[in-house]
N, C-alpha and C positions, 0 to 999 in steps of 0.2 A: 504615542499620546499626542493629541493636537497641541502644537506649540503655543497657540494663543491661549487655550484653556489651561495649559500647564503654567503659563506665566500668571494668569489670573489667580490660580490656586496658590502659587508661591507668594504673590504680592498680598493677597487677602490674608493669608496665614501670617505674614509678617506684621500686617496692621493689627491683627488680633493679638499677636504676642506683645506688641508695644502697649496696646490699650490694657490688656489683662495684667501687665506688670506695673500698672499705675504710672506709666511714663518713665520707668527706670531707664529705658533705652535713650531718653533725652539727656542723660548725663547731667552736667552741671546746671542745666536749665530746670531740672525737676526737683521739688522739695523732698525732704527726707521722708515725709509721710503725707498721705492725702486722706481727708475725712469729710464726710457730708458733701457739701457743694463747694469745697475749697477750690480756688482757681490756681492753675499752674502759673507761676510767675512769668509774666511777659508773653503769655500765649492766649489768655482769655478762654482756655478750655477747662471745664470743670471735671471733677472725678466722675460725676454722674454721666457726663457726656462721653467720657472714655469708656465707661461700662457699656453704654449703648453701642458705641463704635465696635467694642470687642464682640458683642453679640452678633451684630450685623456682619462683621468681617469673618467671624467663625462660620456662620451659615454660608456666606458667599464662598469661603474657602472649600467647605464640604461639597456644596453644589458643583463648584467648578471642578473639583477632583473627580467626583462621580461622572460628570459629563465628559471629562477628559478620558476616563477609562472607557466609556461607551463609544467614543469616537477615536479610540487609540488606533494607531496605524498597525497593520499586520506586520509580522516579522518580514524583513527584507527577503525577496525571492532568492532562494538558494536551493534549487531543486536537485534531484538526483542527476549525477553526471554520467552521461552515456559513454563518453570516451574514456580510455584508460588514462588514469592520472599518473603523470611522471614527474616526480619531484624528490629532491633529497630529503626535505622535511614535509613529507606528504601528510594529508589529512587522514584521520582514522575513520573509516566508514562503519555504519551499523545498519543492517538491512531489517526493515520492519515489514511484515506481511509478505506478499508475493510481488516480486518486481524484477526488472532487468537492471543490470549495473555493468559498467565497464571495468570497475575495480581499480586497485592501486598497484602499480608495477613495483615489485620488490627485487626481482632478479631477471636479467635478460642477457643471453650470451649465445654466440654462434660457435660451433665446435665440430669436431669429427674429422676423420681422414678424408682425403680427396675422393669424391665419388663421381665417376663419369665426368672427370675434368672440372668438377665443382669443388672448390675449397670450402671447408667448414660448412658442409651441406645441412647440418642440423641446427635448429634454433630451439632454445629452451627459455620459456618465459614463466616466471612464477608471479601470479597476480592474486592479491588479497582482496576479497570482496566484502568481508564483514569481520569486525572484531567482536568481542563479547559473545562468541558462539557458545554452544553449537547452533548452526542454522538447521532448520527442519529437514530440508532436502535440496539437492541440486536438480532442478527440473529440466534444464537443457543448456547446451552450449550453442553459441551463435557466431557466425561470421557474416559481416555485412548485413546483420539483422535477420538472416535466414538460419533456421535451426539446422544443426548438423546431426544427422543420425549416427548413433554409435553402437558398437557391440563390444562389451567389456571396456577396455581403455582405447579402442581403435575406432576412428571414424569410418563409416561405410559410405557407399555411393561415390560421389565425385572425388572426395578426398581420401578414399580408401588407399592405405599404404603410405600416405603422405602426412597424416595428422593423427596425433594421439593426445590423450589427456588423462591425467591422474588428479583426483580431487580429494579434499578433506572438508568435512562439514564444520570443523572447528570445535571438536570435543575438548574437554579441559586437559586431557592428556592425549596428544596425537602422535602418530608416527610421521616420519618425514615423507614428503611427496617423492615419487619415484619416476624418473624419466624413462620413456620407452627406449630411447637410444642412449646406451650407456656412455659414460665418460664425460658427463656434463661438468664443466669446471666450477669450482667453488660451491659444490653442492654434494651433500651426502646424508647419511643416516642421522647425523647430529643436527641437521638443519630442520628443526621442528617448528611448526606454527600452531602450537596449542592455543585453543580458544579463537582461532582465526579461520574462517571459511576461505579456502583458497583453491586455485587450480594451477597445475603445471601444464602449460601448453607445450607440446613437442611436435615440431614440424620438420619435414624433409624437403629440401629443394633439389629436384632432379631435372637437369636441363632437358633430358629426353622426355620426361613425363609431362613437362609444361605446366605443372601446378605452381601456384604463386608467381606466375609470370608477370602479373600486374602488381606484385608486392604483397606484403602481409595484409590480409583484410582487417577491417574493423572488427575487433573481437569483444565478446561480452557473454553474459550468462543470466539466465532466469533462475532465481533462488526463491525458496520459501524460507523466510528469515528467522530471527531469534525468538526464543520463548518469551512469554510474558506472565506476570502475576495477575491472576483473576481472583479478586477477593471474594467473589461469589462461591468459589470452590475452596475456601479456607474455613474448615470446620471449627477453628478456634475463635471465629468472629460471630457475633449475633446474626443469625439468618444464613450463615455460610454452611456449606457442606462439602467436604472433600479434604484432600491431603495437602493442598498447597499452603505454603507459609511464606509470609513476606520476607523473612530473614533467611530463607533457604532456596536459592535459585534452582537447585537441583529438582525441586518439586514443581517448578513452573512448567507450563505447556505452551505449545505453539498456538497462536491465534492471530487474527487480523483485526482485532478489536481496539479502537482508539482509547477506550477507557483503560483496558489492561496494559496496553503499551505505554500509555501516558503515565500511569502510576509506577510502572516498572522503570521508566526513565527518571522519575523523581527519586525512587528508592536507590537507583544506581546499580551497577553491576560490578562485582568484586571478584578478584582472583588472588588467592593466597593472602587474603586480608587487605589487599590494595584495590582501590577503586580504579577501574579501567575505563568506565564509560558512565555517563549520566550525572545526576545532581548529587546524590548521596544524602538525601534527607531521611532521618529516621521515621519509622512508621508512625510513631506517636506525634510527629509534627505534620501529619497529613490527615485531612478530613476524608477518610477512606470511603465513606458512604457516598460522597459526591462522585467519586470515580466509578463506584458500583452503579449509580444512577446513569452516568454517561454510558457505561457498557450496556445497560438495559435499553436505553434509548437508541443506541447505534444498532443493536441487534434487531429491534423492532423496525427501524427504518432501512435496514440493509446497508448501513454505512460501514466502510472499511478503511483502514490505513494501509498504505503501500508506498514504499520508497526507501530512500537512504538518508539518514542524518549523519552529520559529520562533527567531529571534534578534533582539535580544540576550536572553540568558538563560543558564541553566546548561548548558554544553556537555557536561559529564559526564553529566547527566541525559538530554540529547538522544541521546548515543551509546548509553546504556542502552536508550532507547526503540526505537532502530533494531535493535540486535542481539538484544533480547529477543524479537523476532518469529521468531528462529531458536533460541530456548531457550539463548542464550549470555549470558555475563556478562563484563565487562571486568576484567582484573587486570594487575598489573605483575610482570614476571619479569626479573631481571637488568637493571633499569633500562629495559626496553622494554615497550611496551604490547602485551599479548596477550589471549587469550580462554580462558575455560573453556567448552567446547562440549559439550552433552549429546548423546551418541551411543553406540551399542554399541561396545565395545572388546574387544580380545583381550589376555589376560594374557601378558606376555612373560617372566615369571620368577616363581619361587616362593621367597619369603623364609623362611628357617628360622633357628633360634637360632645356627647357625654363621655367619650373615651379620651378626649384631649385634655392635656395638662395646660397650665398657663404657658403662653408662648405662641409665637406665630407659626402657622403652617407656611412653609416656603415651597413654591412651585415654580419651576422654570417653564415659561410658557411655550417655548419652541427652541429647537436647536438653532444655533447661529446659521444664517443663510450660507456662509462660506463652508460650513461643515456638512451640509445636506447634499445627498446624492439622489437622483431619480433614475439611475441606471447603472448596472455593473455588468461588465463583460468578463465572465470568468474564464480562466485558463486552467487546464488540467493536463495530466500526463497520459497520453493515449498509446496503448499497446499497438493499435492498428496503424499508427503513424510513426513507426520506428522509435516508440517510447519517448517522443519529443513532447514538449509542452505546447498545446494547441488551444485555440479559442473555441468556446462553445457560443451558443446564441446569446444575444443581449437579454438580460433580465431587467425589466423595468416596470414601473407602476405609472399609469397614465395620470392619475390624480396628483401624484407627486410632481409630475412635469407641469401640470396646470398651476400648482401652488408656486413652483419656483420660477415659472415664466420663461425658462430656457432649459436646454438639455445640459445636464451635469452628470457626465458618464465617466466612470473610472474602470480601468482594466485591473483585475486582481488575480493573482496566481495562488492556487492551493498546491503547495509543493508535494504533498503526500496523498493527493486524491487522484485516482486513476479511472474514474467512472463519470461519464458525461451527465447523467441524471443527478448523481450525488453532488457534483460541483454546482449544478444549477440550483438545487435546493439550498445549499450552503450560501450561495450568492443572494438568494431571495431572503434568507434570514438576516444576512448582513444589511441588506437594503432596508428592510422594515425596522430592524433594530436601531438604525440610525435616526429614526424619528421618535423613539421612546425617550421620555424625559425623567429626570430625577426629582424627588420630593423629600422634604425634611418634615417629619411628623413627631412633635412632642406629645407623649401619651402618659396617662396615669399609671400608677404602680400595677394595677391588675392586668396590664397588657404585657408585662415583662416575660410571660411564658412563651410569647411568639419570638421567632428568631430568623436568621438569614435563610432564604429559600422558601419561606412561607408566603403564600399569596393571600392578600387581604382585599376586600372590596371597600373602597373609600366613598362613603355616602356623606359628603361634606359640601353641599351646594353653595354655601356661603364662600367657600374657597375655590369655586369652579370645579369641584370634584364630585359629580353626581353619578354614582354607580361606576366609578373608575376602578378597575382592577390594578393592583400594583404588587410587585415582589420585593420583599425585604432584602436589602443588600448588606446593611450593617445595623448593629444594635448597640446603643451606648447608654448604660444605666447611670443614674445620678445617685451616689451613695447617700447624699444628704437628704434628698426628698423621696427616694425610691422611684422617681419618675424614670421613664425610659424614652430615649429619642431614637426613632427609626429613620434610616435613609432608605428610601424605596425607589424603584424604577417602574414606570407605568408598563402595563402588559396588555397588549391587544390580542385577545383570544383568537380572532379570525386569522391572524398571521400564520398560524401553524398549518392550517389547511391550505393556505395559499402557497407557503414555502414548500411543503411536502408534496404538493401537486405539480411542481415544476419538472419538466423533462428537458434534457439538453439535446443538441444536435452535433454529431461528430463531423469533422471535415472529411473530405474524400480520402480514401485510403490510397497512398502512393504505390506505384509499381516498384518493387525491389529490384535493384541490380546486384546480383549475387557475385561472389568471387568467381564462379564458373563463367558468368557472362563477361566479367572483366578480363579473365584469362583468354577467352575466345577473341576478344578485341585485340589484346596484346599479341596474340599469336597469329593474327591475320598477316598475310604477305605484305611486303613493302612494295608499293607500286613504283615502278621506275627501274626495278632491277632487271637485268638482262634475262632473256629466256621466258618460258611460260611459268605461270603460277596459278594456283587455285585456292580460293577462300570460301568457306573455312577449310583448312587442310585436314582437320579432324574434329570430332564432336563427341563428347561423352555425356550421357544423361542418366541420372538416377531416377527410377520410377518408384514412387512411394506406394507401398502395398500394405494391406492388412496382413495379419499373421498367416492367413490361408494362402497368401500370394496373389490375391485379387487386387489389381491396381485401383487406387482411390480415384474418385470422380474428378473430372476437370483437367486431366493431364494430357488427354488426347483430343484432337489430333495434334501431333508435333509437326512443325513446318520449318523449312529452311530454304533459302534461295542461294544458289551458287554463282560465284563471280570468277571469271577467267581473264587473265591479263597476259599480254605479250609485251614484255617491258612495261612501259607506262600506258599502253593502249588497252582499253577494255574491249575484249572480243567475246564477252559472255553471250551476246545475241547475234554474233556473226553466223550466217547460215552454215559455214564450214565447221562450226563448233557444235558437237553433239554430246548428249549425256545418256548413260545407261546405268541400270542398277542391278545388283544381286542382293536379295533380301534373305536373311537367315533368321528363323524363329520370330518373324514379325510380319505385319501386313503393311506394305509400302508401295508408293506409286509416284510417278513424275507427271508434271503438268505445268501450266502457265506459259509465259513467253519463252519460246524456243525450247520448251519442255525441260526447264532447268529448276523448277520448284519441286522440292521433295516434300511429300506428306506421309507420315507414319500414323496409322490408325489404331494399331493394337500390338501387344507383345504377347507371345505364346509360350515363353520359357523364362527361366531366371536370367539368362544371358541372350542377347540378340544383337544383330548388327546389320548394317546396310552399307555396301560398297558402291560408291558412285564413280564410274569411270568416265573421264572427259577425253574426247577425241577431237583433234583438229585436222581437217583435210585428210582423214583416214589414219592419222598417227596418234597413238595414246600419249597424252601430255601430262596426265596426272590422275591419281586415285584418291578420293576422300572417303574416310571411313567414319560412319556413325555407329557408336556402340551404346547399347541400352543395358542397364543392370537393375533388377528388382531389389528394392530395399524394404525389408519388413519392419515397419516401425509402428505397427498396431493401429490404434485409433478407435473411434467410437463403434466401428463395425465389430470389434472384438470385445464384447461385453455380455454379461449374463445378469438377469434380474429375478428376484423373488418378491412377489407382492402379497404373499400369504403368511407373513410373520405372525408368531404367537408370543405369548408372555409366559415365562416360567415363574410361578409364584413362590417357589421355595427360596430360602435364604442362601442356598447353594446354587451354583451355576447349572443350567440345563439348556438344551438346544431350543432355539426359537424358530428354526426352519423346518419345513416339511421334510427336507433332506438336503444334504450338502450341495452347493453350487459348484459345477466343474467348468473351468475356463482354460483355454490354451493361452499361455503367457510366454514372454521371452521371444527372441533374445534381448537381454538388457531391458531398457525401458523402466516404467514404473507401474506397479499394480496398486490400484486405488479402490477402496471399498467405501461406499456411502450408505449410511443407515438412517432411516427415518421411521421410527416406530411410535405412532400415536396410540395412547392407551388411556383407559378410564378405570375408576375404582367401582366395582359392582357392589362392594361393601367396604366400610371403613375407609382407610386412606393408606397410601404407601408411595414409595419412590423406587424407581427402577434403575438398575445399572446394567451395562452390557459391554461385551468385547467381541472382537472378530478373531477367529483362528483359521489357519490354513495348514495343509499338508501337501507334500510334493508327490505322493503316491496315492492316487484316487483309490478308495476302498480299503486302504491299509496304511499302516504307519502312524506315528505319533503326530498329534496336533501341536502347532506352535502359535502363540499369541502374536498378532500383528502389532499390538500396542497395549498399554495398560488400560484397565477398564475405564469407561466413561460413566459418570453418575449424573442423572437428571437432578439439577439443584432444586427443582420446584415440587414435583410429585403430583399425584392425582388424588382427589377426594370426591365426595358425592356432588355431582353437577359441575365439577371442575376437572376436565381431562388435562393431560399433559403429554409431553413428547420426549422420547429419547433420541437425540440426533447427534451424530458424530461422523467423522471421516478418518480413515486410517490408510496409510500408504507404506509400501516397502519396495525395494528394488527388485526387478524381475531377474530370472535366472540368465546365465550366460548363453544358454541354448534353449530352443523352444521346448516346452513341456506342458502337460496337463496337470493343473493344480485343483485342489478342492478347498472350498471356503464354507465356514459356518458361523452363525451368530449365536452367542450364548447370552442369556439374561438371568438376572436374579433380583429379588426384592431385597434391597439393602436397608430399608427402614420402613416402619409401619407394620400393621398386622392385617390390613385389609386385603381383599381379593382384587387383583389387577387383571385386566383383559385388554387385548389389542382391539383397536377400533377398525372394523372391517372397511376395506377400501382406502385406508389411510396409512398403509405400511409399505415400505420398500427397502430392499437391500440390493444395491447395484454394484457388481464387481466389474471393473474395466482395466484393460491393459493398454498402454500407449507408449 
């Protein structure tokens, strides 16, 4: 809240209190009673004057309070922490949506018998990434912000044989993490982390293998976070449909929706009757429909929440962080927590002088000059930039600059926004909202059926309000007269098109230096040593491939330049220094200065190598080996699509595919199915539900549900089509296999006839 406005509100409120109590706060200087135009002894102030002061001060206090809310400062920037948090009294993190996190270290130990002269060659790290689990899925593990391919619990490619991981999503009752290398001290089957998403990283330092020569890389993981309560899927609420319940977290589902994650944080998360995260407000203390509105607005705008919030800390600030991703602000109405949601509205009534009660209409002409901005430079969290907070383009309004006479720009960070366009749109809303102004409107009794959130058009030219739209923020009835006083905030309709039309610009993507690169540098020869030396002495490269073994684009050609030293002297280009190669299962050649530049254009088998022999004056002085290994980690190449989905009108499930989709999946990775089935009601009305099944033996065997059914909360009726849209994911098998997938649908409400809309259906199965 603006400090200046906060002070005005407090001071004006105090003046109103003194006046309204008939001068009681004046102590011995006030008479026992005041009546008519009696004068307070020694002051010259009449009771009537005090009454006027009370009215003016009360209005000033209200206007100042509303203006202060509108210009309130954002919560202090406290974004997701990329590095591992190491602290005896560490914060408790909770992952919302899809994001990267370094996590919180809970156990770290070196151990094991001496291996190739290396003492304690194994390292075990237990890192917690989110409390209040379960998280939906672990998407990938990363070292130095580069994803590490895995098969089962083992890393493949460069770290094959040297890195392993075991993880838990944070189910309410979990088993303990298991190290790959046995004998990890102070760890065993009793060390459970129920409700905590965690990874046990297990590495091996082998002096001959040269992995981790540059030290343990920066580690982290990308997760899809905790579940949330979506009131739209709660059949116990008016307009809701589904099995979710506010008081039963087991019915909640994963989403990236600011409205759902916001109300979930307010409700709090409980384990064994104890609150472990969030506010803990009961459902009847929340204006649930405000959060439903926020969910609908965010879905329409494509806005998501993604990142990590931490406790202990300021829960009010955490709530602001979550819902500001949907351009909303928390507020209290009638003793309940609600929201002010930025969205286009329709005026439902025009207020004229005939609607006003006795009393003055109070309008603040303009926000104070010091509080106004004409530009905001937004910061968001960029996956392409190592998940760091980066700036997007300046969002500004030229007319504001002309009004203010000088640039007034502020940098603002949205802690839980990970999209450049979304942060630009939110910054635009903040900018235009800073110019909206509060209004106090005393109205007659017939206006009492309007309430907070309603937009009215004010046709009050005598008060400078000719055709001005305004949104009701608070409603205060007077029991004695039945009049009602509204506090409103002006609404500029054109701002929505302006804000939602903004696009951001991402900064350049940096080049990643991987653990492999760092190890190569660390393993280069020390110049100045006696004798001959060659750098690089060896080189291992993992080639990322689709499941079929075809290398993904952009990895070839691979190049390397070789350096040769005699003691401290560089003899790489000495005419007596020559280079030759022997290539196995790959296409390779030498070129460049003195023929010492190696180029590899293709790999023809799962394993390949190139041996570079260096000769000086006819004597072999060194051999460098380049080894290539194919790593099958899937990708968009490995997918299947059905664009001819149908609708099963029965109340029981039936196939919606022309036939099952077959896809090669594994090893490991994630299988994801995305369904988008647009449908219409050719008669009557109805709503559709669906689920995806798979089986591991094409053409035979039992089908298994990938997830519980998804229900379309809206449904279709005459002239009003709808869509059944959802995503389901499961872990792939430990070895490559061909699986079959099918979509089932049913009509779960209504008696109408439903039909798919041609050209607007798709079921995509992918493995990565």
